[in-house]
C-alpha positions, 0 to 999 in steps of 0.5 A: 877751519878757522877753529880746528876745535869747532865741531861740524855736527852739534853734539846736543841737537845733531845740526850740521854747522855752517862750516859743514854746509860750506865744506860740502858746497865749496870743499872748504870748511869756512864758517862765513858766507860772505865772498873772500876773507875779511879782516875785522879789527885785525882778525882775519875771518874767512869766507867763500873764495870762489863760485861753486857748482851749487849755491846757498841762500838762507832765511837768516839773511833776511833776519840780518844774522848774515849776508850771503855773498855773490859766489854762493848766490850765483853758482855755476848751475842753477841749484841752491840749498836753502836754509831756514832756522832748523832745515835745509831743502833744495831749490833748482831750475832748468833755466841755465841763464839764471847762472852766469859767469861773474860780470865786470860790474858784479866783480866791481861790487864784490871788490868794493865790499871787500873794503867795506867789511862792516857791510855799510855800502860805503868806503873811506874816500882814502881807499878809493885808489886801492879799490881802483887798483884792485879792479885794474882801473886807472889809478894815477894819484891826480885822477884818484884825487879828482874822483874823490872830489867828484864822488864825495862832493860833500867832503864827508870822507866816504864814497857810496857803492851806488855813486861808485857803480854810476861813475865806473860801471853805468851801463849794467844790464840784467841778463837774468830772464823775466820768468822762469820755472823753479822746483823745490824739494823737501825731504821731510814728508810732514812738510809736503802736501798731505804729509804722506809722500815726499814730492817736488813742488814747482812754481812760476817765478816772475821778476818785477822791476822793484827792489822792496823786499817784503817778508810773508809769514805765509811764504817764508820760502819767498822772503828767502829767495828775495835775498837773491831776487828782490823783485821775485814773485813765485805762483806755486802749483797745487795748494799752499806754498812749499815749507822750508822746514 
């Protein structure tokens, strides 16, 4: 743990901390959900260092309180713990193609973002050589200078993630199926249809080809899922939509 004095369970309200959630999911009681460790103004902040068996998505990412990294969004099995402001539920699917080993493109984005601790989606052009070395790409000084001039043609001193990916990983192809079935479990009776018995809810998910994330007050669960699949739409069976609370 980063702070050994941090309680895993809140003494007042009994809520589990993010460190407790990460401990259960990954075996490490770290307080952050991004990939790997970050150095922020000389302070080392620990994150998730490997692909876990079960993942984690949270509505708080939409609210900009955090950014969940690739490791938690892409676990080894298509099972995710979903977090709201006050409660945890479970989402899963039988579609194993939703989970794949880390692709070179995903690894490149993760490494690039490790040099971008503030999440700006750009790095200082001075760091380009370090990023190329970390990815085992050609990093001869003359080549790095050439790439700096190409990727930072306006001499702003920055290199955008999108420009970097277009240059070095132009052929990224999605292997995620366009349609699949999702199942949601909320262990609170009062949050299930009829409020009398706990039931699983299933829905048909469809990925559409756009990345505009919309917030719907009637479907916080969809907003949560769109932090992983921006173009996701889900048609749930039965009345209403599942509750995250």
